Backbone as a printed PyTorch tensor [residue, N CA C, xyz], in Angstrom:
tensor([[[-15.2440, -15.3820,   9.5270],
         [-15.2350, -13.9590,   9.6850],
         [-16.6520, -13.4280,   9.6110]],

        [[-16.9720, -12.5570,  10.5210],
         [-18.2670, -11.8920,  10.4800],
         [-18.1730, -10.6770,   9.5730]],

        [[-17.1610,  -9.8490,   9.8070],
         [-16.8770,  -8.7200,   8.9300],
         [-15.4150,  -8.3210,   9.0990]],

        [[-14.9030,  -7.5930,   8.1140],
         [-13.5100,  -7.1620,   8.1840],
         [-13.3250,  -5.8850,   7.3810]],

        [[-12.1710,  -5.2470,   7.6000],
         [-11.8180,  -4.0500,   6.8540],
         [-10.3070,  -4.0270,   6.6720]],

        [[ -9.8800,  -3.5770,   5.5120],
         [ -8.4510,  -3.4330,   5.2360],
         [ -8.1460,  -1.9510,   5.0650]],

        [[ -7.0810,  -1.4930,   5.7310],
         [ -6.6700,  -0.0960,   5.6430],
         [ -5.1660,  -0.0300,   5.4390]],

        [[ -4.7130,   1.0850,   4.8980],
         [ -3.2830,   1.3070,   4.7350],
         [ -2.7100,   1.9710,   5.9710]],

        [[ -1.5640,   1.4940,   6.4290],
         [ -0.8680,   2.0870,   7.5800],
         [  0.5680,   2.3980,   7.1700]],

        [[  1.1690,   3.4230,   7.7890],
         [  2.5520,   3.7640,   7.4440],
         [  3.5120,   2.6070,   7.7280]],

        [[  4.4900,   2.4460,   6.8440],
         [  5.4840,   1.4000,   6.9920],
         [  6.8470,   1.9830,   6.6260]],

        [[  7.8480,   1.7490,   7.4540],
         [  9.1770,   2.3060,   7.2240],
         [  9.8200,   1.7780,   5.9400]],

        [[  9.6340,   0.4950,   5.6550],
         [ 10.3110,  -0.1280,   4.5170],
         [  9.6290,   0.1880,   3.1810]],

        [[  8.3090,   0.0460,   3.1280],
         [  7.5980,   0.1930,   1.8580],
         [  6.7970,   1.4860,   1.7350]],

        [[  6.7020,   2.2650,   2.7940],
         [  5.9130,   3.4900,   2.7600],
         [  4.5140,   3.2840,   3.2870]],

        [[  3.8670,   2.2140,   2.8440],
         [  2.5240,   1.8900,   3.3360],
         [  2.3360,   0.3810,   3.3090]],

        [[  1.6630,  -0.1340,   4.3350],
         [  1.3980,  -1.5700,   4.4290],
         [ -0.0870,  -1.7880,   4.7000]],

        [[ -0.5420,  -3.0090,   4.4780],
         [ -1.9470,  -3.3530,   4.6790],
         [ -2.1610,  -3.8190,   6.1200]],

        [[ -3.1950,  -3.2520,   6.7470],
         [ -3.6290,  -3.6800,   8.0800],
         [ -5.0300,  -4.2470,   7.9090]],

        [[ -5.2430,  -5.4730,   8.3800],
         [ -6.5290,  -6.1360,   8.2830],
         [ -7.1330,  -6.2260,   9.6750]],

        [[ -8.3480,  -5.6940,   9.8240],
         [ -9.0580,  -5.7340,  11.0990],
         [-10.2520,  -6.6620,  10.9140]],

        [[-10.3570,  -7.6690,  11.7880],
         [-11.3640,  -8.7160,  11.6390],
         [-12.2490,  -8.8040,  12.8710]],

        [[-13.5600,  -8.9580,  12.6340],
         [-14.4980,  -9.3060,  13.6950],
         [-14.8020, -10.7870,  13.4900]],

        [[-14.4490, -11.5930,  14.4770],
         [-14.5800, -13.0460,  14.3430],
         [-16.0210, -13.5110,  14.4700]],

        [[-16.3960, -14.4530,  13.6080],
         [-17.6520, -15.1710,  13.7480],
         [-17.3760, -16.4540,  14.5350]],

        [[-16.2420, -17.0830,  14.1940],
         [-15.7940, -18.3060,  14.8680],
         [-14.6510, -17.9330,  15.8110]],

        [[-14.8240, -18.1000,  17.1220],
         [-13.7710, -17.7230,  18.0680],
         [-12.4760, -18.5140,  17.8980]],

        [[-12.5130, -19.6070,  17.1360],
         [-11.3210, -20.4300,  16.9310],
         [-10.4210, -19.9030,  15.8100]],

        [[-10.8740, -18.8970,  15.0640],
         [-10.0860, -18.3420,  13.9680],
         [ -8.8000, -17.7300,  14.5080]],

        [[ -7.6660, -18.1000,  13.8990],
         [ -6.3770, -17.6040,  14.3720],
         [ -5.6980, -16.7470,  13.3040]],

        [[ -4.7090, -15.9950,  13.7380],
         [ -3.9410, -15.1650,  12.8220],
         [ -3.2120, -16.0390,  11.8030]],

        [[ -2.7050, -17.1900,  12.2250],
         [ -2.0120, -18.0990,  11.3050],
         [ -2.9340, -18.5900,  10.1910]],

        [[ -4.1930, -18.8820,  10.5200],
         [ -5.1450, -19.3290,   9.5110],
         [ -5.4070, -18.2280,   8.4860]],

        [[ -5.5310, -16.9950,   8.9600],
         [ -5.7610, -15.8630,   8.0630],
         [ -4.5480, -15.6550,   7.1680]],

        [[ -3.3480, -15.6940,   7.7440],
         [ -2.1210, -15.5100,   6.9540],
         [ -1.9730, -16.6180,   5.8970]],

        [[ -2.2740, -17.8560,   6.2620],
         [ -2.1960, -18.9740,   5.3180],
         [ -3.1580, -18.7600,   4.1540]],

        [[ -4.3810, -18.3360,   4.4500],
         [ -5.3730, -18.0670,   3.4070],
         [ -4.8960, -16.9370,   2.4930]],

        [[ -4.3830, -15.8730,   3.0820],
         [ -3.9100, -14.7290,   2.2980],
         [ -2.7280, -15.1110,   1.4140]],

        [[ -1.7940, -15.8970,   1.9380],
         [ -0.6410, -16.3510,   1.1600],
         [ -1.0800, -17.1670,  -0.0560]],

        [[ -2.1110, -17.9880,   0.1370],
         [ -2.5740, -18.8580,  -0.9430],
         [ -3.4080, -18.1050,  -1.9880]],

        [[ -4.0420, -16.9990,  -1.6150],
         [ -4.9970, -16.3530,  -2.5090],
         [ -4.6750, -14.9150,  -2.9060]],

        [[ -3.5910, -14.3490,  -2.3940],
         [ -3.2830, -12.9530,  -2.6890],
         [ -1.8370, -12.7790,  -3.1520]],

        [[ -1.6250, -11.7610,  -3.9670],
         [ -0.2780, -11.3720,  -4.3750],
         [  0.4550, -10.8430,  -3.1520]],

        [[  1.7780, -10.9690,  -3.1310],
         [  2.5860, -10.5960,  -1.9770],
         [  2.3350,  -9.2100,  -1.4300]],

        [[  2.2640,  -8.1890,  -2.2930],
         [  2.0990,  -6.8290,  -1.7900],
         [  0.6990,  -6.5480,  -1.2560]],

        [[ -0.2620,  -7.4100,  -1.5740],
         [ -1.6290,  -7.2430,  -1.0830],
         [ -1.8610,  -7.9370,   0.2570]],

        [[ -0.9420,  -8.7960,   0.6620],
         [ -1.1040,  -9.5320,   1.9150],
         [ -0.9470,  -8.5900,   3.0960]],

        [[ -1.7920,  -8.7530,   4.1300],
         [ -1.7110,  -7.8570,   5.2860],
         [ -0.4330,  -8.0630,   6.0920]],

        [[  0.1810,  -6.9630,   6.4820],
         [  1.3590,  -7.0250,   7.3320],
         [  0.9170,  -7.1010,   8.7960]],

        [[ -0.1980,  -6.4340,   9.1070],
         [ -0.7400,  -6.4100,  10.4640],
         [ -2.1470,  -7.0030,  10.4200]],

        [[ -2.4150,  -7.9520,  11.3190],
         [ -3.7510,  -8.5240,  11.4540],
         [ -4.1940,  -8.2880,  12.8830]],

        [[ -5.3710,  -7.7000,  13.0210],
         [ -5.8830,  -7.3440,  14.3460],
         [ -7.3130,  -7.8570,  14.4760]],

        [[ -7.6370,  -8.3990,  15.6380],
         [ -8.9900,  -8.8750,  15.8990],
         [ -9.6830,  -7.9110,  16.8550]],

        [[-10.9340,  -7.5690,  16.5530],
         [-11.7360,  -6.6860,  17.4020],
         [-13.1110,  -7.3140,  17.6040]],

        [[-13.8310,  -6.8130,  18.6040],
         [-15.1780,  -7.3120,  18.8450],
         [-16.1910,  -6.6440,  17.9260]],

        [[-15.8910,  -5.4050,  17.4920],
         [-16.7480,  -4.7130,  16.5270],
         [-15.9400,  -3.6370,  15.8130]],

        [[-16.4010,  -3.2630,  14.6330],
         [-15.7460,  -2.2170,  13.8670],
         [-16.4500,  -0.8860,  14.1300]],

        [[-15.6970,   0.2160,  14.1940],
         [-16.3410,   1.5160,  14.3830],
         [-17.1210,   1.8980,  13.1300]],

        [[-18.3600,   2.3720,  13.3230],
         [-19.2250,   2.6950,  12.1870],
         [-19.9250,   4.0290,  12.3890]],

        [[-20.3540,   4.6030,  11.2730],
         [-21.1450,   5.8240,  11.3180],
         [-22.5880,   5.4540,  11.6640]],

        [[-23.4240,   6.4640,  11.7880],
         [-24.8360,   6.2330,  12.1130],
         [-25.5610,   5.4300,  11.0270]],

        [[-25.0750,   5.5260,   9.7880],
         [-25.7080,   4.7790,   8.7010],
         [-25.0530,   3.4280,   8.4450]],

        [[-24.0470,   3.0690,   9.2530],
         [-23.4430,   1.7470,   9.1630],
         [-22.1770,   1.6500,   8.3310]],

        [[-21.6270,   2.7850,   7.9100],
         [-20.3970,   2.7780,   7.1230],
         [-19.1960,   2.6420,   8.0630]],

        [[-18.2260,   1.8160,   7.6960],
         [-17.0480,   1.5810,   8.5380],
         [-16.1510,   2.8150,   8.5380]],

        [[-15.7340,   3.2360,   9.7400],
         [-14.8570,   4.3930,   9.8890],
         [-13.4050,   3.9430,   9.7680]],

        [[-12.8980,   3.9160,   8.5570],
         [-11.5470,   3.4210,   8.3000],
         [-10.4850,   4.3030,   8.9440]],

        [[-10.7310,   5.5960,   9.0450],
         [ -9.7530,   6.4920,   9.6500],
         [ -9.4770,   6.0960,  11.1080]],

        [[-10.5220,   5.7040,  11.8300],
         [-10.3470,   5.2730,  13.2110],
         [ -9.5400,   3.9790,  13.2790]],

        [[ -9.7280,   3.0940,  12.3330],
         [ -8.9640,   1.8530,  12.3040],
         [ -7.5020,   2.1340,  11.9780]],

        [[ -7.2630,   3.0740,  11.0650],
         [ -5.9100,   3.4140,  10.6550],
         [ -5.1470,   4.0900,  11.7880]],

        [[ -5.8120,   4.9810,  12.5100],
         [ -5.1560,   5.7660,  13.5560],
         [ -5.0960,   5.0600,  14.8960]],

        [[ -5.8030,   3.9330,  15.0490],
         [ -5.8100,   3.2140,  16.3310],
         [ -4.4210,   2.6460,  16.6270]],

        [[ -4.0040,   2.6760,  17.9020],
         [ -2.7060,   2.0840,  18.2440],
         [ -2.7080,   0.5860,  18.0050]],

        [[ -1.5440,   0.0410,  17.7580],
         [ -1.4080,  -1.3950,  17.4830],
         [ -1.6630,  -2.2300,  18.7020]]])
């Protein structure tokens, strides 16, 4: 992973779920590998329900990640 961000998104069952947005460093990284790592190292409610890969994360002029844009982006 080059960089990533986790945001909360609405979920019908739990009210809110975790969405993980990743910028890949290694193009071979797969969603299954990320899920396996999360299952082994995170508590169930902290594991991402949605995993999305992007080429870059939206940022402000000073380099801060714009989480609102990630949250509101379509799946």
